[in-house]
C-alpha positions in Angstrom: -4.6 3.3 4.1 -7.9 4.7 3.2 -11.1 2.6 3.2 -14.5 2.0 4.6 -14.6 2.6 8.4 -16.3 0.3 10.9 -18.0 1.4 14.1 -15.9 0.4 17.1 -18.8 -0.4 19.4 -21.2 -2.3 17.1 -18.9 -3.6 14.3 -21.3 -2.2 11.7 -20.4 0.1 8.9 -19.8 3.7 10.2 -22.3 6.2 8.6 -21.8 9.9 8.4 -24.6 12.1 7.1 -26.4 9.0 5.7 -23.3 7.8 3.8 -20.6 5.2 4.4 -17.6 6.9 6.2 -14.2 6.8 4.5 -11.0 7.3 6.4 -7.8 5.9 7.7 -8.2 2.1 8.3 -4.8 1.2 9.6 -5.9 0.8 13.3 -9.0 -1.3 12.4 -6.8 -3.5 10.1 -4.3 -4.0 12.9 -7.1 -5.0 15.3 -8.6 -7.4 12.8 -5.2 -9.2 12.2 -4.4 -9.6 15.9 -7.9 -10.8 17.0 -8.8 -13.0 14.0 -8.5 -16.8 14.3 -6.7 -18.5 11.4 -9.2 -19.8 8.9 -11.8 -17.1 9.6 -10.8 -15.0 6.5 -11.4 -17.6 3.8 -9.4 -15.7 1.1 -6.3 -15.8 3.4 -6.6 -18.8 5.7 -3.2 -18.5 7.3 -3.9 -14.9 8.4 -4.8 -14.4 12.0 -3.0 -13.5 15.3 -5.3 -15.6 17.4 -5.0 -13.3 20.4 -7.8 -15.1 22.3 -5.5 -18.2 22.6 -3.2 -16.1 24.7 -5.8 -15.8 27.4 -5.7 -19.5 28.1 -2.1 -20.2 28.7 1.5 -19.4 27.9 2.5 -17.3 24.9 4.3 -18.9 22.0 7.8 -17.3 21.7 7.3 -16.8 18.0 3.8 -15.2 18.3 4.9 -11.6 18.3 7.2 -12.1 15.3 4.5 -13.9 13.3 1.9 -11.2 14.1 4.4 -8.5 13.1 5.0 -10.1 9.7 1.2 -10.5 9.2 0.7 -6.8 10.0 3.4 -5.8 7.6 1.9 -8.0 4.9 -1.4 -6.1 5.4 0.3 -2.8 5.0 0.5 -1.8 8.7 3.9 -0.4 9.6 5.2 -1.8 12.9 8.6 -2.6 14.5 7.4 -4.7 17.4 4.3 -6.4 18.8 4.3 -6.7 22.6 2.0 -8.7 24.8 2.1 -7.5 28.4 -0.3 -9.4 30.6 -3.0 -9.4 27.9 -2.5 -5.8 26.7 -1.2 -6.0 23.1 0.8 -3.0 21.9 1.9 -2.4 18.3 5.0 -0.2 18.3 6.1 1.7 15.2 
């Protein structure tokens, strides 16, 4: 997917030579889906992996499957989503 890139460190639009940078947005889309809390994206209130909730307790058994389906719905190809002690990996 091509789109507007966001700076990883600041979260602002990424600028190159005074213009908005355009490039592959698949990784930033995947990060946004996994980290976002449900209801944060007003146009799609059921979208959000709520990864911060995993820090506070046990993981829901259905979490990885639900996030995988959310990612696929956003156009990110993935076979599995794995949470290994707080490190989330998206496998293709």
